[in-house]
PAZAPA-4460 file (N, C-alpha, C; in steps of 0.05 Angstrom, whole numbers, plus 32768, in hexadecimal, padded with zeros to 4 digits):
% residues 188
    n_x    n_y    n_z   ca_x   ca_y   ca_z    c_x    c_y    c_z   seq   type   mol
   7E82   807C   80CE   7E93   806A   80DE   7EAB   8062   80CD     1      M     A
   7EC3   8063   80D8   7EDB   805C   80C9   7EDA   803F   80BF     2      P     A
   7EE3   803B   80A6   7EE4   8020   809A   7EFB   8010   80A6     3      F     A
   7EF6   7FF8   80AE   7F0A   7FE6   80B8   7F07   7FCB   80AA     4      T     A
   7F1B   7FBB   80AD   7F1B   7FA0   80A1   7F2B   7F8E   80B3     5      L     A
   7F21   7F77   80B9   7F30   7F64   80CA   7F36   7F4B   80B9     6      D     A
   7F4F   7F42   80BD   7F58   7F29   80B1   7F5B   7F15   80C8     7      T     A
   7F65   7EFD   80C2   7F69   7EE9   80D7   7F7C   7EF3   80ED     8      A     A
   7F90   7F03   80E5   7FA4   7F0C   80F9   7FA8   7F2A   80FB     9      R     A
   7F9A   7F39   80EB   7F9F   7F56   80EB   7F85   7F66   80EC    10      M     A
   7F87   7F7E   80F6   7F72   7F91   80F5   7F7C   7FA8   80E3    11      H     A
   7F6D   7FAD   80CE   7F75   7FC3   80BB   7F61   7FD9   80BF    12      L     A
   7F6C   7FF1   80C5   7F5B   8009   80C8   7F67   801F   80B8    13      R     A
   7F56   8032   80B0   7F60   8047   809F   7F76   8057   80AE    14      K     A
   7F8C   805D   809F   7FA1   806D   80AA   7F96   8088   80B2    15      L     A
   7FA2   8094   80C6   7F9B   80B0   80CE   7FB4   80BF   80D5    16      D     A
   7FB2   80D8   80DA   7FC9   80E9   80DF   7FD8   80E0   80F8    17      A     A
   7FCB   80D3   810B   7FD8   80C9   8123   7FEB   80B2   811D    18      G     A
   7FEC   80A7   8105   7FFE   8091   80FE   8019   809B   80F4    19      D     A
   801D   80B5   80F4   8036   80C0   80E9   804F   80B4   80F5    20      L     A
   8050   80B3   8110   8068   80A9   811C   806D   808B   8115    21      D     A
   8058   807C   8113   805A   8060   810B   8064   805D   80EE    22      D     A
   805B   806F   80DD   8064   806F   80C1   8081   8076   80BF    23      L     A
   808A   808A   80CF   80A6   8092   80CF   80B8   807B   80DA    24      L     A
   80AF   806E   80EF   80BE   8057   80F9   80C0   8041   80E4    25      E     A
   80AA   803B   80D7   80AA   8026   80C2   80BF   802D   80AC    26      L     A
   80BE   8046   80A3   80CF   804E   808E   80EC   8053   8096    27      D     A
   80F2   8052   80B0   810D   8056   80BA   811F   803D   80B6    28      S     A
   8113   8027   80B0   8123   800E   80AC   812D   800D   808F    29      D     A
   8147   800D   808B   8152   800D   8070   8149   7FF4   8060    30      P     A
   8144   7FDE   806E   813B   7FC6   805F   811E   7FC9   8056    31      E     A
   810E   7FD5   8065   80F2   7FDB   805D   80F2   7FED   8044    32      V     A
   8104   8000   8044   8105   8013   802E   8117   800B   8017    33      M     A
   8123   7FF4   8019   8137   7FEB   8005   812C   7FEC   7FE8    34      R     A
   8114   7FE2   7FE3   8109   7FE2   7FC8   80F8   7FFA   7FC2    35      Y     A
   80F7   800D   7FD5   80E6   8025   7FD1   80F8   803D   7FCB    36      I     A
   810C   8040   7FDB   811E   8058   7FD8   813B   8051   7FDA    37      S     A
   8142   8037   7FD6   815E   802F   7FD9   8167   802F   7FF6    38      G     A
   8154   802F   8009   815A   802E   8025   8159   8049   8034    39      G     A
   8153   805E   8025   8152   8079   8031   8136   807C   803E    40      V     A
   8135   8084   8057   811B   8086   8065   810C   809F   805C    41      P     A
   80F2   809D   805E   80E1   80B5   805B   80E3   80C5   8074    42      N     A
   80E4   80DF   8072   80E5   80F1   808A   80CA   80FC   8091    43      T     A
   80C9   8109   80A8   80B0   8116   80B0   80A8   812B   809B    44      R     A
   80BB   8139   8090   80B5   814C   807B   80AA   813F   8062    45      R     A
   80B5   8127   805B   80AA   8118   8044   808C   8112   8049    46      D     A
   8086   810C   8061   806A   8104   8068   8057   811D   8069    47      Y     A
   8060   8132   8076   804E   8149   807A   804F   815E   8064    48      V     A
   8064   815D   8054   8067   8171   803F   807A   8187   8048    49      G     A
   807E   819A   8038   8090   81B0   803F   8086   81CA   8034    50      E     A
   8092   81DF   803F   808C   81FA   8036   8074   8206   8045    51      G     A
   807A   8218   8057   8064   8226   8066   8067   8244   8065    52      E     A
   807F   824E   8060   8084   826A   8062   807B   8279   8048    53      G     A
   807D   8293   8049   8076   82A3   8032   8089   829D   801B    54      E     A
   807E   829B   8003   808E   8297   7FEB   8097   827A   7FE7    55      G     A
   8093   8269   7FFB   809B   824D   7FF7   8084   823E   7FE9    56      E     A
   808C   822B   7FDA   8078   8219   7FCD   8073   8202   7FDF    57      T     A
   805A   81FE   7FE6   8052   81E8   7FF7   8050   81CF   7FE6    58      K     A
   805D   81BA   7FEE   805A   81A0   7FE0   804B   818D   7FF2    59      T     A
   803A   817D   7FE6   802A   816B   7FF5   803B   8153   7FFD    60      Q     A
   8039   814C   8017   8048   8135   8020   803A   811B   801C    61      G     A
   8047   8105   8024   803B   80EB   8022   8022   80E7   8032    62      L     A
   8022   80F2   804B   800B   80ED   805C   7FF1   80F8   8051    63      L     A
   7FF0   8111   8047   7FD7   811A   803C   7FCD   8109   8024    64      P     A
   7FE0   80FF   8015   7FD8   80ED   7FFF   7FCD   80D2   8009    65      R     A
   7FD9   80C9   801F   7FD0   80B0   802B   7FB5   80B3   8039    66      M     A
   7FAE   80CB   8041   7F95   80D0   804F   7F80   80DC   803D    67      L     A
   7F83   80DB   8023   7F72   80E9   8011   7F55   80DD   8010    68      A     A
   7F51   80C5   801A   7F37   80B8   8019   7F2A   80BB   8034    69      W     A
   7F10   80BE   8035   7F02   80C1   804E   7F04   80A7   805E    70      S     A
   7F01   80A9   8078   7F05   8093   808B   7EF0   807D   8086    71      A     A
   7ED9   8084   807B   7EC5   806F   8076   7EC6   8064   8059    72      D     A
   7ED9   806C   8049   7EDC   8062   802E   7EEE   8049   802F    73      D     A
   7EE6   8033   8024   7EF7   801B   8024   7F11   801E   8014    74      P     A
   7F12   8032   8002   7F2A   8037   7FF2   7F3C   8049   8003    75      V     A
   7F56   8043   8002   7F69   8054   8010   7F7F   8044   801D    76      G     A
   7F8C   8051   8031   7FA3   8044   803F   7F9A   803B   805A    77      F     A
   7FA4   8023   8062   7F9C   8016   807B   7FB4   8012   808D    78      Y     A
   7FB2   8019   80A6   7FC6   8010   80BA   7FC0   7FF3   80C0    79      A     A
   7FD6   7FE3   80C0   7FD3   7FC6   80C6   7FDC   7FC2   80E3    80      A     A
   7FCA   7FB6   80F3   7FD0   7FB1   810F   7FD0   7F93   8113    81      L     A
   7FE5   7F88   811F   7FE8   7F6C   8125   7FED   7F6A   8143    82      H     A
   7FDC   7F5C   8151   7FDE   7F5A   816E   7FDF   7F76   817B    83      E     A
   7FD0   7F89   816F   7FCD   7FA4   8179   7FE3   7FB7   8172    84      G     A
   7FF8   7FAD   8165   800E   7FBE   815E   800E   7FC5   8140    85      A     A
   8017   7FDD   8139   8019   7FE6   811D   8030   7FD6   8110    86      F     A
   8029   7FC7   80FA   803D   7FB8   80EC   8042   7FC2   80D0    87      V     A
   8033   7FD6   80C8   8036   7FE2   80AD   801C   7FEC   80A2    88      G     A
   801B   7FED   8087   8003   7FF7   807A   7FFE   7FE8   8061    89      W     A
   7FE4   7FE9   8058   7FDB   7FDF   803E   7FCC   7FF6   8030    90      F     A
   7FCB   7FF4   8016   7FB9   8007   8009   7FAA   7FF9   7FF3    91      H     A
   7F92   8003   7FEE   7F81   7FFC   7FD8   7F78   8018   7FCD    92      L     A
   7F83   8020   7FB7   7F7E   803B   7FAD   7F7A   803A   7F8F    93      R     A
   7F6F   804F   7F83   7F6C   8050   7F66   7F88   804C   7F5A    94      P     A
   7F89   803B   7F45   7FA2   8035   7F38   7FAE   804D   7F2C    95      S     A
   7FC8   8051   7F30   7FD7   8067   7F23   7FE1   805E   7F08    96      I     A
   7FDE   8045   7F01   7FE7   803B   7EE7   7FD0   8034   7ED4    97      A     A
   7FBA   802B   7EDF   7FA4   8021   7ECE   7F8B   8033   7ECC    98      E     A
   7F8A   8048   7EDB   7F72   8059   7EDA   7F5D   8052   7EEE    99      G     A
   7F46   805E   7EEB   7F31   805D   7EFF   7F23   8042   7F01   100      E     A
   7F25   8031   7EED   7F18   8017   7EEF   7F27   8002   7EFF   101      D     A
   7F3F   8009   7F08   7F50   7FF6   7F16   7F57   8001   7F32   102      A     A
   7F5B   7FEF   7F44   7F66   7FF6   7F5F   7F81   7FE9   7F62   103      L     A
   7F92   7FF7   7F71   7FAD   7FEE   7F75   7FB1   7FE4   7F92   104      E     A
   7FBE   7FCD   7F95   7FC6   7FC2   7FAE   7FE2   7FCC   7FB5   105      L     A
   7FE7   7FD2   7FCE   8002   7FD9   7FD7   8005   7FD3   7FF5   106      G     A
   801D   7FD1   7FFE   8022   7FCA   801A   803F   7FD1   8022   107      Y     A
   8043   7FD5   803B   805E   7FD9   8046   805C   7FD0   8063   108      R     A
   806D   7FBC   806A   806C   7FB1   8085   8087   7FB2   8093   109      L     A
   8087   7FB4   80AD   809F   7FB2   80BD   80AD   7F98   80B7   110      H     A
   80C7   7F98   80B9   80D7   7F80   80B4   80CF   7F69   80C6   111      R     A
   80C7   7F6F   80DF   80BF   7F5A   80F2   80A6   7F4C   80E9   112      A     A
   8096   7F58   80D6   807E   7F4B   80CC   8083   7F3B   80B2   113      A     A
   809B   7F3D   80A8   80A1   7F2F   808F   80A2   7F11   8093   114      W     A
   809B   7F02   807E   809E   7EE5   807E   8089   7ED7   808E   115      G     A
   8074   7EE5   8097   8060   7ED9   80A8   8045   7ED7   809A   116      R     A
   8044   7EDF   8081   802B   7EDE   8072   8018   7EF5   8076   117      G     A
   8021   7F09   8086   800F   7F20   808B   800B   7F31   8072   118      L     A
   801F   7F35   8062   801C   7F45   8049   8007   7F38   8037   119      A     A
   8009   7F1E   8034   7FF6   7F0F   8023   7FDA   7F11   802F   120      T     A
   7FD8   7F0D   8049   7FBE   7F0E   8057   7FB0   7F29   8053   121      E     A
   7FBF   7F3E   8057   7FB3   7F59   8054   7FAD   7F5F   8037   122      G     A
   7FBF   7F59   8025   7FBA   7F5E   8009   7FA3   7F4E   7FFE   123      A     A
   7FA0   7F35   8006   7F89   7F25   7FFD   7F6F   7F31   8008   124      R     A
   7F6F   7F3A   8021   7F57   7F46   802D   7F4E   7F5E   801C   125      A     A
   7F62   7F6F   8015   7F5B   7F87   8005   7F53   7F7F   7FE8   126      L     A
   7F60   7F6A   7FDD   7F58   7F61   7FC2   7F3B   7F57   7FC3   127      A     A
   7F34   7F48   7FD8   7F19   7F3E   7FDB   7F05   7F55   7FDD   128      T     A
   7F0C   7F69   7FED   7EFB   7F81   7FF0   7EF8   7F8F   7FD5   129      L     A
   7F0E   7F92   7FC6   7F0D   7FA0   7FAD   7EFA   7F93   7F99   130      A     A
   7EFC   7F79   7F97   7EED   7F6A   7F83   7ED1   7F64   7F8C   131      V     A
   7ECE   7F58   7FA4   7EB4   7F4E   7FAD   7EA2   7F64   7FB7   132      D     A
   7EAD   7F78   7FC6   7E9C   7F8C   7FD2   7E9A   7FA6   7FC1   133      A     A
   7EB0   7FAC   7FB3   7EB0   7FC5   7FA4   7EAC   7FC1   7F86   134      L     A
   7EAC   7FA8   7F7D   7EA7   7FA2   7F61   7EBD   7FAB   7F4F   135      G     A
   7ED5   7FAD   7F58   7EEC   7FB5   7F48   7EF2   7FA0   7F33   136      C     A
   7EF3   7FA8   7F19   7EF8   7F94   7F04   7F16   7F8E   7F01   137      P     A
   7F27   7F9F   7F0B   7F44   7F9B   7F06   7F54   7FA4   7F1E   138      L     A
   7F68   7F94   7F25   7F79   7F9A   7F3C   7F96   7F9A   7F32   139      L     A
   7FA7   7FAC   7F3C   7FC3   7FAC   7F34   7FD5   7FB2   7F4B   140      D     A
   7FEE   7FAF   7F47   8003   7FB5   7F5A   801E   7FB4   7F4D   141      G     A
   8032   7FBF   7F5B   804D   7FBE   7F4F   8061   7FBA   7F65   142      C     A
   8079   7FB2   7F5D   808F   7FAE   7F70   80A9   7FB1   7F60   143      A     A
   80BE   7FB7   7F6E   80D8   7FB8   7F61   80DE   7F9B   7F58   144      M     A
   80EA   7F98   7F40   80EF   7F7D   7F35   80FE   7F6B   7F48   145      P     A
   8110   7F75   7F58   811F   7F64   7F6A   8111   7F5D   7F84   146      G     A
   80FA   7F69   7F89   80EC   7F65   7FA2   80DA   7F4C   7FA0   147      N     A
   80E7   7F35   7FA2   80D8   7F1B   7F9F   80C2   7F18   7FB3   148      R     A
   80C6   7F21   7FCC   80B1   7F1E   7FE0   8098   7F2D   7FD9   149      A     A
   809A   7F46   7FD0   8082   7F55   7FC8   8075   7F4A   7FAF   150      S     A
   8086   7F41   7F9D   807B   7F34   7F84   806B   7F1B   7F8C   151      I     A
   8076   7F0B   7F9E   8068   7EF3   7FA7   804C   7EFA   7FB3   152      A     A
   804B   7F10   7FC2   8031   7F18   7FCE   801D   7F1E   7FB7   153      V     A
   8026   7F2E   7FA4   8014   7F35   7F8D   800A   7F1B   7F7F   154      L     A
   801D   7F09   7F7B   8015   7EF0   7F6D   8002   7EDF   7F7E   155      E     A
   8006   7EDF   7F98   7FF4   7ED0   7FAA   7FD8   7EDB   7FAA   156      K     A
   7FD5   7EF5   7FA1   7FBB   7F01   7F9F   7FAF   7EFD   7F83   157      C     A
   7FBD   7EEF   7F72   7FB3   7EE9   7F57   7FBC   7EFD   7F42   158      G     A
   7FCC   7F10   7F49   7FD6   7F23   7F35   7FEC   7F16   7F25   159      L     A
   7FEE   7F1D   7F0C   8002   7F11   7EFA   8013   7F27   7EED   160      R     A
   802C   7F20   7EE8   803F   7F32   7EDC   8035   7F3B   7EC1   161      F     A
   8036   7F56   7EBD   802F   7F62   7EA3   8048   7F6B   7E94   162      V     A
   8058   7F7C   7EA2   8070   7F86   7E95   8081   7F95   7EA9   163      D     A
   8099   7F9D   7EA0   80AA   7FB0   7EAF   80A4   7FCB   7EA4   164      L     A
   80A0   7FDF   7EB5   809A   7FFA   7EAB   80A4   800F   7EC0   165      R     A
   80A5   8027   7EB6   80AC   803D   7EC8   8094   8043   7EDA   166      M     A
   8099   8047   7EF3   8084   804D   7F06   8079   8069   7EFF   167      H     A
   805E   806C   7F00   8053   8086   7EF8   805A   809D   7F0A   168      P     A
   8063   8098   7F23   8069   80AE   7F35   8086   80B0   7F3E   169      R     A
   8096   809C   7F36   80B2   809C   7F3F   80C4   8092   7F28   170      A     A
   80DC   809C   7F26   80ED   8094   7F10   80FB   8079   7F15   171      P     A
   80EA   8065   7F19   80F4   804A   7F1D   80E5   8036   7F0B   172      V     A
   80F2   8021   7F03   80E6   800C   7EF3   80DA   7FF7   7F06   173      R     A
   80C1   7FF0   7F02   80B3   7FDD   7F14   80A8   7FC6   7F03   174      V     A
   80A4   7FB0   7F11   8095   7F99   7F06   8078   7F9F   7F0B   175      A     A
   8068   7F9F   7EF6   804B   7FA6   7EF8   803B   7F8D   7EF6   176      F     A
   8028   7F8A   7F08   8017   7F72   7F0A   7FF9   7F7B   7F09   177      Y     A
   7FE9   7F69   7EFE   7FCC   7F70   7EFB   7FBC   7F56   7EFC   178      R     A
   7FA2   7F59   7F04   7F8F   7F42   7F04   7F73   7F4D   7EFE   179      A     A
   7F65   7F3E   7EEE   7F48   7F43   7EEB   7F3B   7F38   7F04   180      A     A
   7F24   7F42   7F0A   7F15   7F3B   7F22   7F13   7F1D   7F25   181      A     A
   7F0D   7F0F   7F0F   7F09   7EF2   7F10   7F23   7EE3   7F19   182      A     A
   7F3A   7EEF   7F15   7F53   7EE1   7F1C   7F5D   7EE7   7F38   183      A     A
   7F51   7EFA   7F46   7F5A   7F02   7F60   7F55   7EEB   7F74   184      V     A
   7F69   7EE5   7F83   7F67   7ED0   7F98   7F5D   7EDD   7FB1   185      I     A
   7F46   7ED5   7FBA   7F39   7EE2   7FD1   7F45   7ED9   7FEB   186      R     A
   7F3F   7EE9   7FFF   7F48   7EE3   801A   7F3D   7EC9   8023   187      D     A
   7F4D   7EB8   802F   7F44   7E9D   8038   7F37   7E9F   8053   188      A     A
***
C-alpha cells in the first residue's frame, strides 16, 4: 500500500509519474525557481531525461531520481495536496551531504502556497516521521543563502546553521543546516 501522510491541512502522498505535468507547472514559475536555477524552469526533458536513439548517451532525468523509492517506503518524494489541489512537493531522502546516517528535508511549493505555513507544516511532519518513526539520528537541509523563507522553515524544524558550502550536486554555494534527533521540532 502506498505510504501517505496527513497534516492538519495537507495530504502528502508519494510522487508518481502521473505528477509530471504538475511538476512542470510548478517549475514554470520564475519566482519558484529563483533560488534553484536563477528563474529558469525545468523542462519535460529535464524531468524525463534525454537520449533514446542509437549512439546517444541516455541521461537520467529528475523524475526517475524522484521516484527511486518504492511507494510503500516512507523515504522519498511526496506530492503535497491542499484542498485536493497539487501545491508542490516535499522530500525526505538520504542526505547527499552527510551520508547514510542522515536524512535530508526538502520542499518546493507553488507561490500561491507561500506565506501560509504549509512549508513548515509539511517539513515538520516529515521531520517527525524521520526521527520518531524511522529512528533517524540526524536531519539536514540546505537553502540558498538569500532564501530567507526556506531558511526560516529549516529553523522552525529545529535545524541550525552549520556553514556555507558548495552543493554536492550543483555548482552553487548553499547554507547548510543540521539537527540531531533530540533537537528536531516535531509536528504540532
